[in-house]
Residue, then its C-alpha position, 0 to 999 in steps of 0.5 A: m731871608g731878612i730885611s736887605l741892608l738897603a731896606q734897613l738903612e731906608a727905614i732908619s732914614r725916615s726918622r732922620p730928615d736932616r741926613v742923607l746917606r750916600l752909598r757907592g759900590t758896584l753893579p754887576s755888568a749888564g750881560g750878567i756874567r762877571g768878568e774882571g773889569d765889567d762891573e759898573a760904579f754906582e752911587l745911590l742916596i737915601f733921604r726920608g725913607f727912599s733910595s735914588s741912584v744918581t748914576h743908573p735908572t731906577a724902577f718907578d715902583p718904589d717897592q722895587p729895590a734900587l740896586p739889583e741882585g749882585a750889587v756890592i756896596s763898598e762904602a757910605e757917607l753921612l751927609q747933612g740933609p737936605m743936600n746943597p750940591g754947591s756946599e755938601l757937608v760930609l758928617a762921617g765916612p767914607e765907612l762901611a754901610e753896616r756902621f749906619l745900621d746903628p740909628d745913633n751913628w746917624 
């Protein structure tokens, strides 16, 4: 099994301290049975090699994945970092997260 999309994006972000990648998508329902409308929206920020959820709790251990099995990333936005919530600057997106696997797109 290869490195996950999230791990690859975190690795790229280590060399770009002036960028934040915001991922949005859905998490499977807590019961584990996926039914229509049961999924929950999530938002995750990647900055300097670390992921942090702004919508759901994450494990304290940075070696644990920030997204559970079954999470679906639907879009990504590249922001000027470090972020200033009062005046965030979107540099690219929303687009597919895979676009940001190319470091030149950061």
